[in-house]
N, C-alpha and C positions, 0 to 999 in steps of 0.2 A: 544557506540561509537569508539574499540576499535582497527580497521581494520587501522595502514596510509600504506596509499600510494598514489599515485598520481592520481586517481581515488576515484570520486566518489564516500562513500558508507551511505549504512541508515540502522540504524536497522526499524522493524517493532516486535513489539508484537502480536503476532492476539490470544494470551489468555488475554490479558489488551484490543485490538476491542473488539474480543466480549464483555466479560464486558463493556466497552463503548456504543457499539453497542446497548446491550440492554434498556439502560436506556437512550439516546438519546434525547437529550430535540431540538423544533425552536429555532436557532437565531432569531435575529430579522435581519438581510441582509438576511435568511431562508423566512420571513415572508414578510421582503420589498419585495421579489425581484415574489413575487410571484401574489403583486399587480400594481408592475411595474417592471416587468424586466431589462428594462433602466439601473433601479436603480445597480442592480445586476452587472449588466459589469462594469459602470466604479469603479463599492465600489471592487469584488473582482479584477481587476487590476490594484490598487492603494495596495492594501494586498497585494496581490502574490511578489510588486516588495520587500518587508517589512519580509514576513518570508522567513522557510526555504525550503529547500528539502523535511525535511524529515516530517515538519508541514505540505506543501502541499499534502503530501502523506496523509496523517492522514486524514488531511481534504476529501480529493477526494474518502479516503478509506468508512469515515463518509460515507457518500453518495454511495456508489455505492456497495459497500461489505454487505450481507445483512448473518447476522447471521440462516436464513435460507431454505441460499444456501450451495448446498455443502461447503466445505474445497478445493476439486479441484475447483471447477471454483470459488469459488472469488482468491487462490491464482495466478490461470488463468489472471482476471480481475485487482486484484492486480502489475501484474508483468507488465501485461499494459500498465497502472499508470505510476511505477513508471522508465518506458521505457516513455512514453508522458512526465515528471519529470525531463526528464537527469537524469537520478541516473544512471549507468553502473552494482553495486554487491550493493546487497542487503541484509543484515542480518535478518533472517528472524527466530523470535524465538516462537516455536510450543508449545505448551499444554501438549503435546506428539508426538509420534515421523511419521514419515509418512509410509506408506508400500513400497514397491519398485517401484511396479506399480503404486501409482499416481503419485509419482516424475516423468515415465515414460512418464505418459497420461499429465503430468506438460510441463515435456520438450517436448516434442511432437508437443503442442499447444504455445510456449512459445520461442520456442528456449533458452529458458537459460540453463545455466549448475549450474546443485545444485550439490555442495558442502557440507557436513556434516562432522559440527564440533564438536557437538556430536547427540547424538540418535535422540534430538529434537528443532538442532538450524540447519542453512543450510545456506551455503558461497551460492549467484545468485548471478550468472554472467549472468549480463542483455544484451552482450556486442552482435550483432550477429555475 
């Protein structure tokens, strides 16, 4: 996270996410919340206070995004998750360049601003 500004900026490496999502294993919390949902609520509230926005975004992404969905769909959801976590800027690292039409569709759905830093990295301003 190299971005130095008063706004919260989080880095999300989509390549790493794709690899991690394919090999995801259930955690103790996920298994317990299947049988006792209240356990999940209490545990998550305590853990949330101790984790960083970047960690919370990663955890939410592993639960909400899917390697079987389109990148566009995943990136729209990622922007929504980041907004929910109070993240104002997101540095997105992709394994390949996005097409301009993809960026436009994501921008239209999320009202976020995509600024390329390289062909495979974007700084996304999530403030509407």
